[in-house]
C-alpha positions in Angstrom: 18.0 31.4 2.9 14.8 32.7 4.6 14.1 34.1 1.4 13.5 30.7 0.4 11.7 29.9 3.2 9.1 33.1 3.0 8.3 32.2 -0.4 7.8 28.1 0.4 5.3 29.2 3.1 3.6 31.7 0.9 3.6 28.8 -2.1 1.9 26.7 0.6 -0.7 29.1 1.7 -2.0 29.4 -2.3 -2.3 25.5 -2.4 -5.8 23.5 -1.7 -6.2 20.7 0.8 -5.7 18.2 -1.5 -2.1 19.5 -3.2 -1.4 20.0 0.5 -1.9 16.0 1.3 0.2 15.4 -2.0 3.1 18.0 -1.2 3.4 16.3 2.6 3.4 12.7 0.6 6.2 13.6 -1.4 8.3 15.5 1.7 7.7 12.5 3.3 9.2 10.2 1.1 12.4 13.3 0.3 12.9 12.5 3.7 12.2 9.0 4.3 15.3 9.0 1.2 17.4 11.1 2.9 17.2 9.3 6.1 18.2 5.8 4.4 21.4 7.6 2.6 22.3 8.7 5.9 22.4 5.1 7.2 24.5 3.8 4.5 26.4 6.8 4.7 26.0 8.4 1.0 24.5 11.7 2.3 26.9 14.8 2.8 24.7 17.3 3.1 23.0 16.3 6.9 21.0 19.1 7.3 18.7 18.5 4.3 17.2 16.0 6.8 16.4 18.7 9.1 15.2 21.1 6.7 12.9 18.5 5.1 11.3 18.0 8.5 10.3 21.3 8.9 9.1 21.5 5.6 7.0 18.2 6.7 5.6 20.4 10.1 4.9 23.2 8.2 2.7 21.7 5.5 1.1 19.9 8.4 0.3 23.1 10.4 -1.4 24.9 7.7 -3.5 21.3 6.9 -4.4 21.8 9.8 -5.2 25.4 9.7 -7.2 25.2 6.2 -9.0 22.0 7.8 -10.3 23.7 10.9 -11.3 26.9 8.7 -13.5 24.8 6.2 -14.7 22.2 8.9 -14.7 24.1 12.1 -13.2 23.4 15.2 -15.3 19.9 15.6 -12.8 17.9 13.9 -10.7 16.0 16.7 
């Protein structure tokens, strides 16, 4: 589990800002689908919602970091 998370983060660090935005969009769509499945009681592995939500947060953190690195701290 920890190795999977580390490899996921390592892969994200190698991506550009545009690729991170695309990854975030894909993860948000996946999260929406998981929530819908859970609402109609089709989702058996509920922990996937939490994992996907954390992955979105990881992407957002790296995205913010890369944007600040590229454009400076002037963004609000």
